[in-house]
C-alpha positions in Angstrom: 6.3 -7.5 -43.0 9.9 -6.7 -43.9 11.5 -7.0 -40.5 15.1 -5.9 -40.2 15.5 -5.7 -36.5 16.7 -8.6 -34.4 14.7 -9.0 -31.1 16.9 -9.8 -28.2 17.0 -13.4 -27.0 14.1 -14.9 -25.1 14.4 -15.4 -21.4 14.5 -12.8 -18.6 17.7 -10.8 -18.4 18.2 -10.1 -14.7 20.5 -7.3 -15.5 17.6 -5.2 -16.6 15.9 -5.6 -13.3 19.2 -5.1 -11.4 19.9 -1.8 -13.1 16.4 -0.6 -12.8 16.3 -1.4 -9.2 19.6 0.4 -8.6 18.1 3.4 -10.5 15.0 3.3 -8.3 17.0 3.3 -5.1 19.3 6.1 -6.4 16.3 8.3 -7.4 14.9 7.9 -4.0 18.2 8.9 -2.3 18.8 11.8 -4.8 15.3 13.2 -3.9 16.3 13.7 -0.3 18.3 16.9 -0.1 21.0 17.4 2.6 21.5 13.6 2.8 25.0 12.3 2.9 23.9 8.9 1.7 23.1 10.2 -1.8 26.8 10.8 -2.2 27.0 7.2 -3.3 24.6 7.5 -6.3 25.6 7.7 -9.9 25.3 11.4 -10.4 28.3 12.0 -8.1 30.7 9.9 -10.2 30.1 11.3 -13.7 27.9 13.3 -16.1 25.0 10.8 -16.3 22.8 9.6 -13.4 20.1 7.4 -12.3 17.5 9.0 -14.7 19.7 8.1 -17.7 20.0 4.5 -16.5 16.3 4.3 -15.9 15.2 5.7 -19.2 17.7 3.6 -21.2 16.9 0.3 -19.5 13.2 0.9 -19.8 13.5 1.6 -23.5 15.4 -1.6 -23.9 12.9 -3.7 -22.0 9.8 -2.0 -23.6 11.2 -2.7 -27.1 11.6 -6.4 -26.4 8.1 -6.8 -24.9 6.2 -4.8 -27.5 8.2 -5.8 -30.5 7.3 -9.4 -29.8 3.7 -8.4 -29.5 3.7 -6.6 -32.8 5.5 -9.5 -34.5 3.2 -12.2 -33.1 -0.1 -10.4 -32.9 0.2 -7.4 -35.3 0.9 -3.7 -35.0 -2.6 -2.7 -33.7 -2.4 -5.1 -30.8 1.1 -3.9 -29.8 0.1 -0.3 -30.2 -3.0 -0.7 -28.1 -1.0 -2.4 -25.4 1.5 0.4 -25.4 -1.4 3.0 -25.0 -2.8 0.9 -22.2 0.5 1.0 -20.4 0.7 4.7 -21.0 -2.7 5.1 -19.4 -1.6 3.0 -16.4 1.4 5.3 -16.0 -0.9 8.3 -16.3 -3.3 7.0 -13.7 -0.4 6.3 -11.3 0.8 9.8 -11.9 -2.6 11.4 -11.2 -3.1 9.4 -7.9 0.5 10.2 -6.8 0.1 13.9 -7.9 -3.1 14.3 -5.8 -1.7 12.6 -2.7 1.6 14.3 -3.0 0.4 17.9 -3.2 -2.3 17.5 -0.6 0.2 15.9 1.8 2.8 18.6 1.2 0.3 21.4 1.7 -1.1 19.8 4.9 2.3 19.2 6.4 3.4 22.8 5.6 0.3 24.1 7.4 0.3 21.7 10.4 4.0 22.1 11.1 4.4 25.8 10.1 6.9 25.0 7.4 5.7 27.3 4.5 9.0 27.1 2.7 8.4 23.4 1.9 5.5 24.4 -0.5 7.8 26.5 -2.7 10.6 23.9 -2.4 8.4 21.2 -3.8 7.0 23.5 -6.4 3.4 23.3 -5.4 2.9 27.0 -4.3 0.4 27.3 -7.2 -2.0 25.0 -5.3 -2.4 27.7 -2.6 -2.5 30.7 -5.0 -4.6 29.1 -7.8 -5.7 25.6 -6.9 -8.1 25.0 -9.9 -5.5 26.0 -12.5 -2.8 24.0 -10.7 -4.9 20.9 -10.7 -6.0 21.4 -14.3 -2.4 21.8 -15.5 -1.5 18.8 -13.4 -3.9 16.7 -15.4 -2.2 18.0 -18.6 1.2 17.1 -17.2 2.1 20.8 -17.2 2.5 21.2 -13.5 5.8 20.1 -12.2 5.8 19.3 -8.5 9.3 18.2 -7.4 10.2 14.6 -8.0 7.4 13.7 -10.4 9.2 14.8 -13.5 10.6 11.3 -14.4 7.1 9.8 -14.4 5.8 12.6 -16.6 8.6 11.9 -19.0 7.8 8.2 -19.2 4.2 8.8 -19.9 5.1 10.8 -23.0 7.8 8.4 -24.2 5.6 5.3 -23.8 2.5 7.0 -25.3 4.4 8.0 -28.5 6.5 4.8 -28.8 4.2 2.8 -31.1 5.2 4.5 -34.4 8.8 4.6 -33.4 8.8 0.9 -32.6 7.0 0.2 -36.0 9.8 2.0 -37.8 12.5 0.4 -35.5 11.4 -3.1 -36.6 11.8 -2.2 -40.2 14.6 0.4 -40.4 16.3 0.4 -37.0 19.4 2.3 -38.1 17.3 4.9 -39.9 15.0 5.3 -36.9 18.0 5.8 -34.6 19.4 8.4 -37.0 16.0 10.2 -37.0 16.0 10.2 -33.2 19.5 11.7 -33.2 18.5 14.4 -35.7 15.4 15.3 -33.6 17.6 15.5 -30.5 20.1 17.8 -32.2 17.3 20.0 -33.6 15.6 20.2 -30.2 18.8 21.4 -28.6 19.7 23.8 -31.5 16.2 25.4 -31.6 15.5 25.0 -27.9 12.3 23.0 -28.4 10.7 21.9 -25.1 7.3 21.6 -23.4 6.0 24.4 -21.1 5.3 23.9 -17.4 2.9 25.7 -15.1 3.2 28.4 -13.9 6.4 29.2 -15.8 9.5 27.5 -17.3 9.9 24.2 -19.1 10.0 20.5 -18.2 13.0 19.4 -16.1 13.4 16.5 -18.5 12.9 17.8 -22.0 11.2 14.9 -23.8 12.4 16.1 -27.2 15.9 15.4 -26.0 15.5 12.5 -23.6 13.7 10.5 -26.2 17.2 9.7 -27.6 18.1 7.7 -24.5 14.9 5.7 -24.7 15.3 5.1 -28.4 19.0 4.1 -27.9 17.8 1.5 -25.4 15.3 0.2 -28.0 17.9 0.1 -30.7 20.3 -2.0 -28.7 17.5 -4.4 -27.8 16.5 -4.8 -31.5 19.8 -5.7 -33.0 22.1 -2.9 -32.0 24.0 -5.1 -29.6 24.7 -7.6 -32.3 25.9 -4.9 -34.7 28.3 -3.5 -32.2 29.6 -6.8 -30.9 32.9 -6.6 -32.8 33.4 -3.0 -31.7 32.8 -4.0 -28.1 35.7 -6.3 -28.2 38.1 -3.5 -29.0 40.7 -2.9 -26.3 41.3 0.7 -27.6 37.6 1.5 -27.1 37.7 0.1 -23.6 40.7 2.2 -22.6 39.1 5.3 -24.2 35.9 4.7 -22.3 37.8 4.3 -19.0 39.7 7.5 -19.6 36.5 9.4 -20.4 34.9 8.0 -17.2 37.9 9.2 -15.2 37.7 12.6 -16.9 33.9 12.8 -16.1 34.6 11.9 -12.5 37.2 14.7 -12.2 34.8 17.3 -13.7 31.9 16.2 -11.5 34.0 16.3 -8.3 35.4 19.7 -9.4 31.8 21.0 -9.7 31.3 20.3 -6.0 34.7 21.4 -4.8 35.7 25.0 -5.8 39.3 24.5 -4.7 39.6 21.7 -7.2 37.7 23.6 -9.9 40.5 26.2 -9.9 42.9 23.5 -11.1 41.3 23.3 -14.5 41.1 25.9 -17.3 38.0 28.0 -17.0 36.9 27.2 -20.6 37.1 23.4 -19.8 35.4 23.6 -16.4 32.6 25.8 -17.7 31.9 23.4 -20.6 30.7 20.7 -18.2 29.5 22.8 -15.2 26.7 23.1 -14.5 25.6 19.8 -15.9 22.9 20.2 -18.5 20.4 17.6 -17.4 17.2 19.1 -18.7 18.3 19.0 -22.4 20.5 15.9 -22.0 23.9 17.3 -22.9 25.8 15.2 -25.5 28.6 14.6 -22.9 25.9 12.9 -20.7 24.9 10.6 -23.5 28.5 9.7 -24.2 29.2 9.2 -20.5 26.3 6.8 -20.1 27.3 4.8 -23.2 30.9 4.6 -22.0 29.7 3.4 -18.5 27.3 0.9 -20.0 30.1 -0.5 -22.3 32.5 -0.9 -19.4 30.0 -2.4 -17.0 28.5 -4.9 -19.5 32.0 -6.0 -20.5 32.3 -7.6 -17.1 28.7 -8.3 -16.4 27.4 -10.6 -19.0 23.8 -11.9 -19.3 24.7 -15.1 -17.5 27.0 -13.5 -14.8 26.8 -15.7 -11.7 26.5 -12.7 -9.4 23.0 -12.1 -10.6 22.0 -15.1 -8.5 23.6 -13.9 -5.3 21.0 -13.5 -2.5 22.4 -10.1 -1.6 21.2 -8.7 -5.0 17.8 -10.2 -4.7 16.2 -7.1 -3.0 17.4 -4.7 -5.7 16.4 -7.1 -8.5 12.9 -7.5 -7.0 12.6 -3.7 -6.8 13.5 -3.6 -10.5 10.9 -6.2 -11.3 8.1 -4.1 -9.7 9.4 -0.8 -11.0 6.3 1.3 -11.2 5.0 0.5 -7.7 8.4 0.9 -6.2 9.0 4.2 -8.0 5.7 5.7 -6.7 6.4 4.6 -3.2 9.9 6.0 -3.4 8.7 9.4 -4.5 6.4 9.6 -1.5 9.0 8.3 0.9 11.5 10.8 -0.3 9.2 13.6 0.8 8.7 11.9 4.2 12.4 11.5 4.5 13.0 15.1 3.7 10.4 16.2 6.2 11.8 13.9 8.9 15.2 15.4 8.5 13.8 18.9 8.4 12.0 18.6 11.8 14.8 16.6 13.4 18.5 17.3 14.1 19.3 16.2 10.5 22.4 14.5 11.9 24.5 12.0 10.0 22.9 9.1 11.9 19.4 10.5 11.1 20.3 10.7 7.4 21.5 7.1 7.4 18.4 5.8 9.2 16.0 7.7 7.0 17.8 6.4 3.8 18.0 2.8 5.0 14.4 2.9 6.2 13.1 4.2 2.9 15.0 1.5 0.9 13.7 -1.1 3.3 10.1 0.0 2.8 10.5 0.1 -1.0 11.9 -3.5 -0.9 9.1 -4.7 1.2 6.6 -3.2 -1.2 8.3 -4.8 -4.1 8.2 -8.3 -2.5 4.6 -7.8 -1.5 3.6 -6.8 -5.0 5.5 -9.8 -6.4 3.9 -12.2 -3.9 0.4 -10.7 -4.5 0.7 -11.2 -8.3 1.7 -14.8 -7.8 -1.4 -15.4 -5.5 -3.7 -13.8 -8.1 -2.3 -15.8 -10.9 0.0 -18.8 -9.9 1.1 -19.3 -13.6 2.2 -15.7 -14.0 5.9 -16.2 -13.2 6.1 -19.1 -15.7 4.5 -17.1 -18.5 6.5 -14.0 -17.8 9.8 -15.8 -17.8 10.1 -15.2 -21.5 9.4 -11.5 -21.2 11.2 -8.6 -19.7 9.1 -6.4 -17.5 9.0 -2.7 -18.3 8.3 0.5 -16.5 
């Protein structure tokens, strides 16, 4: 096997879990509309958001885990494990999809809030339940807030050949991913959703973020090490982040938007999330560059007790994500039937994060009880979504 990629060093990188935990919390907060607390999440400070972070970090972690499997046990073993993981994600999606749409429909009926059915995009369940469920099994229904999980199922299921190529020709594989991304944007390739429209996260475009994460994990970081030391690149990145912050704030404040030329403002507003606009990719890379410049793998802050809850949520990513999706609906419902005051928004947000954290600690504890040697064996692997 002519391997050209360099698998990232052994040992758990707590930054992966920290960033994934931050993304989980941010996604939960972002899924609660009319919530002042979600003003602190990534999407309000630049072009990219929690989804970009989640996809990139998960691509990075998945590449490390399954690349080692392929190198040590062969391609077939690694590929079957990837398919098994995709099946686990799919099973989680089906369970969540069923609970989610039934709960939303029941709440809308019991509390006479019919608008919530359309708001969460499950109106088809009332009009045509059989087709809605059938399309849901095919990942073509798109109830609100399940789109990230749908995206991951597709990315993980198709990752085996990409990883096989990445291990042999990492730069060529990344170039192919970029070309596919550009073609998808140019020719408007996407996947359809039921009853109409396309996926909220176009997998033909978002695969680039996932592959970028894998590329950095399999030698890209080493190749760029000399570039990362450049002071000029650092200042350019900071300047771009400041520009993105200004454009994002202007998108929320009409009085500020008028301060910019129309051609400039319109180029970045509205933010093209569905097809992963190039400025989003550039923003995320600039942000990652600046953050990792100050937060190295052995940064002492990763051991701070205050970061333990978010790191644990990152370790148990799938369970926490699923719980977060359901809690975001409960939080939205609670604010809808209550006063929706500032205090209520803070309580709902804090309670949801607390429950997600408790679930993460319970899952972690439960795994240790089932297999006391699990933590020791997993110390050399990075968990993945």
